[in-house]
N, C-alpha and C positions, 0 to 999 in steps of 0.2 A: 409569559414565555419562560422556558426552562432549558438548560443545557443538559440533555440526558444522553445516555450511552447505549448504543445498539451493538452487540457483539456478533461475531461471525467467525467461521474458520479462517485460518491464515491463508492469504492469497486471494481472498474475496473482497478486500477492503474497498478497492476503487469501484468495483461493480456495485457494492452495497451503497456507497456514497451516492452514486448516480441514481440508484433506485429510490433512495430516500428523498432526494431532491425532486424526483419526478412525482413522488407521493405528496409533496407539498411542504417539505421541511424549509424553514426560513434560511438555514445554512447548514452545511454538513462538511466535516473535515475528517479524513481517515486517520486512524491511529493503528497501532499493532493489534490485529485481531478484532477490529471493530471501527465504529464511526461515532464521533461526537456530533450530536444533532441539536440544533436550536429549534424549538417548537413547543406547542402547548400540549395539553393532555389529549386532545383529538389527534394530533400528529403521532403521539405515542400509541394510541389505539390503532391508528392506520398501519403503523409499523407491525404491530402484533397480528393484524388481520391480513395485510396485503404483502408483506415482505416475503419474497421467495428465498432470500439469501441469509436472513438474520438467524441468529441462535437465541438470543435473549434481548429484552428491552429493560434497561435498568434506570429507574426514576430516582433522582437524587434526593436524599433527606438531609444529610449533614456531613461536614468534614471537620476533623479536629486532630490535634496532635495526640499520639498515644505512645509515649516513650516506654511504657511497660504495661503489664496486664491490668494493673489497677487503673491506670489512666484510660485504658480501653474500656473497662467496665464503667468507669465514671462518665466517660463521654457518651456511651450508649444510654446510660441512665438519664443523661441530660436531655434526651429527646422525649417529647411528650408522645407516648405511643397510643393514647386513647383515641385520637382522631384517625388512627390507622387500623386498629385491631380491637375487637370486642374482648372483654375480659374472659368470656367463655369460648373464645375462638381458638383457632389452631395456627401454628406457625412453624416455619423451618428456617434454618440459617445456613447459608453457604459462605465460605471464607476463602480468600486467596491472599496468601501472605508471602512477602518477599523482602529481604534485606531489612528486617525489623527485629527488635528485641524479642517480641513474641514470635516464635519461629514455626509453629505448627498450625496448619489450617484447621484441624479438628479442635484443637484447644482454643484457638481464637473464636471459632464458631460457638463453642460451648460458653465462653465468657459473654458473648453477645446475647445468647439465649438467656443466660442467668440474669443479666442486667434487665432484660425486658420483663421476664416473669416476676422478678423481685419487685419491680416498680408496681405491677398490677397487684401483687400479693399485699404489699404494704399499704397501698392506697385504697384498694377495694376489697381486700380479704379473700380474693380468689385470683386464679391465674390461668392464662391460656395453656393449652396442652400442645405437644409436639406431634406433627404429622409430616413425615418426610416426603410423602407421595403427592398429596393434593391439599396443601395447607391453605387456609384463608389468606395468609400473607407469607410470602417468602422474602426474607431479608438477605441482602447480599453485602458482604464486607470485603473491601479491598484495602489491605494494609501494606503500604510500601514505604520504606525508609521511615517507619514510625509515624506515618501520616495516614489516618483512617478516613475512608470514604464509605458512608452507609447509603444504601439504595434499596428501593423496593424492586423486586424482580416481577415486573408486570406480566411477563410471559408465563411464569409459574413452572412450566416444564419447557424443555428445549423446543423452539419453534419449528425445527425440522420434522417434528412429529405432527403430521397433518391430520391424523385421525382416520385414515383409510387403510392403514397397514394391518392386515390380519395374520401375516406370516412373512418370513424372509428366508433367504438362502444363508449359506455359511459365512459369506463375506458381503454383507449388505452395503449399499451405497446410500449415504444420508441424502435426504431429499433436497436440502439446500445446496449440497455439492452438485447433485444432478442438475438443479436449476442453473448453477453457474456454468456447468459444461454446456448446456443448451444455449445460454446467452453468449458465451464465447464462440460458439459454433454458428451464431447468427440464425438460430431457429425461428424466432418471430418473423424475421424478414423472409426466410425461405418459405414458411407457411403462407405468408401473405401473398407470395408470388405463385402459389398453387402447388408447392412441393409437398412430398410425403416424407415420412420418417421411418427408418428401418433400424432395429437393434438386433444384430445377429447373435448376441450373447446376452439375452435380455434378463436372465435370472428371474427375480421376483417382480420385474416390471417397473422398477422405479423411474428409469429414464422415460419410458413410454407414457406413464401416468403423468409425470411432471410436464412432459411435452404437450399432452392433451389438455391439461389444466391451463397451461400457459396460452395455448392457442384459443381456448374457449373463454379466457379471462375469468377463470374460477379463482377466487381469492384463496390462497393456501391455508389460511386459518379458519375458513368458513365451516369446515366439518369438525373442528375441535370443540369439545364440550367443556373444556377447562382452561382457564387462564388465571394467572396469579392475581389479577385485579378483581375478579368476580366476588371474592370475599373481603376485599379491602373496603374500609368504611369511607374512603374518599372516591369510590367508584361512581361514575356518572352513568347510571343504567340507561337513561333515556338517550344519551349521546351514543352509547355503544349499540343500542338497538337500532338507531337510525343508520349507523354505519353498516351494521349487519344486513339490514333490509336492502340497502343500496347495493351491497356486494351480492346478495342473493339475486336481485333483479338482473344484475350484470351477468352473473353466472347462468341464469336461466336463458337469457338471450344468447349468450355465447354458445351454450350447449346445443341450442336449437339450430344454430348455423354451423356447427362443427362438422368438418368433413371426415369420413371414415378412411383416414390415410395413415394409420399407425400399424406397423407390422413388426412382430417380434418372433424370435425363435431361440431355442436353446436345446442342447442335447439331453438335459436332465428333465425327465418327465415330472419329477416331484416339484421342482421349482416352477415349472410351467403351471402346474395346478395352483400353486400359491399366487402366481402372477394373475391368473384368471380371477381368483377370489379378491385380490387387491383391486383389480380393475373394476370389478362389480361393486365393491365397497366405495370406490371413488366415483362411481356413476358414469364410467367411460368405456365399459366393456363392449358396448355395441359399436364402438368406433374402431375397435382393434381386431386384428387377426393374429393369433398366436399358434405357432406350429413347432413340432419337435423335429429338429435335425441339427447336425453340426455345421460348422462353417463351410466345409468342403461341399455341402449340398445346398448352400444358400441359393435360392432361385434368383434369376436375373431380374433386373428392373422391369416392371410390368408395362410402363409407358414411357413417353419421352418428356414428361413434365419435370423430371429431376426431383431432387430432394436432398435429404441429409441422412447419412449413415452415422450413427452415434452408438458407442458401445464402451463397456468397461470390462476388458478381459481379465483373466487371473494375473496376479503379480508374482506368484511364487512365495509370498509371505505366509498366507494361510491356506491358499488353494493352489494346486498345480505343482508340478515338478519344475524347479527353476531351470535345470539343464535342458528341459524339453520346451520351455516357453518360447525361446527365439524362433523355433520352427513353427509354432502356432501363430505367432505374430506375422512371420513371413508369409504363411499361407493366407492369413486374413488380408494382408496387403495385396497379394496376388489376385485373390478372388474379387476383391473390390475393384481393382483396376480393370479386370476382364469383364465383369458383369454389371458395373454401375458407372459407365463412362458419362461424364458430364455432371455427376453428383458431387456434393461436398461431403466431407467426412470429418469426424472428431473421435479420437480414440484416447481414453485415459490409460496411460501406460504406467507400469510400476516404476520405471526409471527411464533415463535417456537412452540407455543401451537397448531396451526393449522397443522404444520408439524408433530407433534406427533400424531394428530388425524388420519393421514394416516394409522397408524398401521403397518409401515414397518421399517425394520432395515436400517437406513441411512448409506451409505458409507461415504458421506461427507455433510457438511452444509456450506453454504457461506452466508455472509451478503451482500445484494445488495440493492440499492436504486432505487425505481420506482418513479421518481420525488422526492417529499419530503418524501415519505413513506419508512421506513426501512422494508425490507422484508427478508425472509430466503429462499434460494434456497436449496432444498433437493435433492440429487442424490442417487439412490439406484439401486440394481439389483433385478430382479424378478426371483426367482428360482422355479422350478416345485413343490418342496416339501415345499415351504414357507408357513408359517402360521403366523398369527399375533403373535408378540413376547409375551410371557407370562407377565402378570402384575407383575411388580417388587414387591418384598417384602417390606412392608411399613417400612419407616425409624423409628428408635427409637425416643423417645421424644427429647433426647439430639442431635441426628443427624439431626432431623428436625429443631432444633434451629440453628445448623450450616448452614443448607441449607437456612434458612430464612436470616441469616446474610450474606451469599454469595449473595443472591438476592439483599439485601439492598445495599451491596457494589457495585455490578454491576450497579444498578440504579443510584447510586451516581457518578460512574466513566464514564458511557457510553457516555454521550454527549461530555465530554471533550476528551475522547479517539477518538471518531469519528472526532471531530473538528480538532484535531492535528494529525490524521492519525496514531495513535499508535496501534499496534497489538500485542505487547509483553509487558506485564505489571504485576505488583503484584496485585492480587485480594484479598488476605487475609494474615494477619500476626499476629497470636496468639490473634485474637480478643476475643476469648472465652477461659477461663482458661482450660477447659476440653480438648480443641483441640489445643495443643501447636505445631503448624505447620505453614508453609508458603505455599501458593499456588500461583504459577506464571503461567500466560497464555503465550504460545508461539504460536500465531495464532490458529490453531485447535488442539493443544496439551496442556496438563497440566503437570506441574512439581511440585510435592508435596514433601516438605522437612519437615520431622518430627524432631522436637527438642527433645533431649533426655529427657525422662520423669523423674520426681523426683524419688529419691530412694524409697519413700514410696508408689509409684504407682506400683502394681504388673505388671510384664512383659506381662501377658496375657491380662490384662485390657488395657494397652497401645496399644498392637497389635490390640485389638478389636476396639479401637477408631480410629486407622489408617484405618482399613477396612471400618468403618462407614463413615469416612471423604471422602474416595475414592468414596463410593456410593453416598454420598450427592453431591460431586463435579461433578460426572458424570451426575447426574440428572439435576443440575442447569445449567451447561455449555453444556449439551447435547453432551458429548464426550464419545465415547466407551472406555471401560476399557483398551483396548490395546493402547490407546493414552494417558494414564496417567502414568507418571514415578514417582515412589515413592522411596525416599531416607531418611536416617536418618543421621543427623549431630551428629557425636560423635568423641571424640579424640582417635587417635590411639597411637601406641607406640611412645614414645619420644615427646608426646604432639601434634603431627601433626594432623590437621583436614582434611588433603587432602589424596588423594589416588584414586585408581581405584576400581570401584564398579562392573562393568560388562565388557564383552569383545565383545559386539555386533558390535561395529564400525558403528552404524547407525547414519548418519548425516541427519538433516532436514534443509531446507533453509527457513529463515524467513527474514522479512523486518523491518528496523528501519531507520527513517530519510531519506527515499528515497534511502537507500542502502540495500544490501543483505548480510546476514551472515549465516554461517553454525554453527549449534548448535548440541550438543550431549547430550541428556537428560538422558541417561542411564548409560554411562560408567564411568563418573566422578562426584564428588560432585558438581563442578561448570560446567556450561553448555557450556561455551565458549563466553557468552555474559552477562556481569554483568548489570542487568537491573537497579540497583540503580545508575549507572554511566551514564545514558542516557544524562543528562544535561551537565555532564563533557565532554562527547564526542562532544556534540553540541558546547560547548565553544571552544574546540580545533579546530573544523571546522571554527568557527568564527575568531580565532586568526591566522590561518595557512597560509593565502593568501601570496604567494610569498616567504615563509620562508623555510629554511631547517629544517626538523622536526626529532627529536630523541625521540624514544619511548623505555624507559628502563623498564625491567620486562614486555615485550610486550605481553606475553600470546598469544592470538590468533590474535593480531594486529588489533582489531576493532578500536582502537584509530588512528592507522596509516591510515586505510581506511577513517575515517572521515577527518583527516588532508589532505589526498590526494584529497578528494572531495571538501575541502575548498580552494584548489589551492596551496597547498604546492609544491614547485618546486622539493623537494626531501624528501623521508622518509627513515629512518633507524630504523629497529625494532630489539631489542636485547633481547634474552631470552636464558636461559641455556638448555631448553628442545627442543630436536629435534622434538618430537611429536607436541608440540605447534607451532613450526616454520613451520612445514609442513601444519598445520591447518591455520596458518597466511598467508602462501603463497596462499592457496586456497581462503581465504577471499579477499585478494587483487586482485587476478585474477578474482574472481567472479564479481568484480565491475570495471574491465577493467584497473587496475593499475598494470602493469607489466613492466619488463625491468630494466635497471640499475638505473633508478630514484627511484626505490623502493627496497631497499636492506634489506636482512635479515642476522643477525649475531648470531651464536650460541656461547654465551659467558656468563660469570658471569657479571652482570650489573655493579657491583662496580669496578671490574677490568677493564672492558671496558672503563668506563668513565674516569678512571685515566690514561689509556694508550692512548686513542684516542686523536688525535691532531686536529680534525676538529672543526669547529664552527657552532653553530646552532642558529636560531632565535627563536625556540620554542622547549622546552624539556618537555616531559611528564614522570612523575615518579610516578608509582603506585605499590609500593613494597608489598610483603607479610608481615604479622605481624612477622613471624619467619620462618627461613629456615636453615636447617642443611644438605643440599645436600652433598653427598659423592664426588661430582665433584668440590667442592670449598674447599679452605684451611681453611676458617673461617666460623663460623655460622653468620647468619645475624639476628639482632633484630631491628625492626623498631624504637622503642623508644630509644634504645641505640645508633644506628648507623645513624639516619637520618641526623644529623648535618654534619657529615663527607661526607655522600652521596651528600647532597645538595651543600656543599662547593665545592666538586669535579665537580658537574654539573655547578657551577658558572664559573669555568675556561673554560668551553666549550661554554658559551653563547656569541653570537654576541652583539655588543652595542645595547641597547634597547631590548634585548631578554628577554623572559619570561619563567619561569619554572611553570608548573602546577603540583602540588604535592598533591596526595590523598592517603589515605589508610583506611582500614576497622577496625583498632584496636580501639575499642570504648573507651578505657581508655587512648588513645594517647594524649600527650600534646606537642605541637610544642614548641621547645626551642627558643622562640622569642628573648630572650636576646643574645643568642649565634649567631643568624642569622641576627639580625637587622643591624649589622655593614656592612654586605655584601648586604643585600636585603631591598627593600621596600616591605612590606608584607601585602597582603590583605587576610583576612579570608573570603573565598567564600563558606564556608560549608553550611550555611543556604540556599543560592541561588542554590546550586547544588543538593538539595534533590528533586526528582520528586514528584508530587502530590500524586501518588499512593503509595509512601513510607512515607507519612506524619506521620504515626503512629510510625515510626522508624527514628526520626530526627537525631539520633546519629549513623545511620548505616554506615556512612563514614564521614571523614573530607576532606576538600579540601582548598588549599591555592594557591594564585597566587603570585609568587615571582619575582620581577624585580630587577636586579642587579643595585646597585648605579653606577652612572657614575664615 
């Protein structure tokens, strides 16, 4: 088994993870622009042959520290290259460098190449040559924070190159992005139910061909004549041939059963000729009908079986006049509503504004990248009685101010969110005095928490502001009202801020840090994933490798999932609530962490840590501010009781063990004097606040406590 990396365009990570698991990966977890996969060489070959979404498959060779260019050179020389490359073979090197002493990609790639060829020259008297197009071996270097990771690029060339493209239009759609659009639009299900596919702006036919291959189960790598492993000395030719033969048999069977249900049109005769040649090269021309006409002359649906309209109109970046595009999109939406009632549709729009110009009620919106361009995929259903939605009532002046602030916040956050792959974050927190609320984004849902209005604000005024805030947020984030959960933070009897709001039991699945979690936005004040603790969880993953991990006041065990993902050899999650432990169990299982190595214990945390006799290398303590549960003999107050709690945890630490202690009581003061005799204490509060919570630097405190020897 090996942990290898499969890259993809940003926005496709979750789809790729599910695809690789379906192909047989032992485990897969998404990261920014790719997925870490656990599997053997056969699994890597399957990814190269069968993945419709992947860009490259990187097989790991070695990791080492490279503080400067000489250390990089020496580290590469430390790899024995003879088992990978013949002395008279060819190679190419790609490098991606960030936040390192060696700062330039091309220079880093040059030093890797030098180290490899120098090793061959000194040991054998000859050296491999460079071939940047079709080398026997393509080496990939990732150098981040002076840590080098060397891999073999088994794909050799980007996997979106299927081998059928004989030509393309001026703004081609990559094949793996086309596959993602079809999967998001539920094309496999629609085809299985007897539906057809229509692309009214088909260009060179990419969506049509991908859809046909998907329906016929044609492996996307089957027509390629070059992969990066074919010249690799570790290549298992017999295994590869067996996989290819199986894929060919499946493709033959699928093509025999394929229905001629693919229809494309475009107003450009030249690109239509290219589409015909591409379809012929892909072996699916006989299943398609291609015609020349514009959107206005799109013929109506030929039967009542229904199907999918899918298309990639101009964006105004390289094609089309931006000022005229809204009219084109509006015409497209009108034609589809009138002529394809009952069908489903998916349109890749240049941005959200062009998506709105369609004049349809979107079912879902997805952010996808077409090369470097951020685009919006809009999916929707066409109903016979559909009409363009009525123009929304204009926002009040104050609500418009809120909308403007939300847009400003999003503009400020967007690049970093995309760069770090963050899909759940805080977008607004009492920025404007009139709107005392917090707005959190959970992928394509919003969670709006209203802080209790001052006593001098009439209740009807406060309620009106919440309604305005919901409308403003729905407009800015383009989220339907049914995907906005609204709550009010208020103290209940006995001072408790917690409790149950609703009883829907609706869980949604979201991603963070390459992991998946279940959240409930409606039933409880807290959702199951504390967004302000994102960096604390990442710190736990960093510290957890090889350690036994104890999670006290575990809640939904998101911290335990992070620790397990960081390589903890065992996790124990303790909470008094059976409801939360059931939730915790689901979170662990969702990420593949099951069995006796990941235990759950329903108990009072203070009592547990006093009675338990196990030792742990890492303990996470995130207690509530106050608790007066009927199931405990004593109330808990974090300010009063934290010293006793942490001293009890100290007795459970292994030598060199660490306690990560956090809480959200904003007036909390750590009793350093009482604890310093036992611990070396590092205040990690400032470092633990995510950038999207910068306005609330006191939202929580965090300390790292290491017991004195």
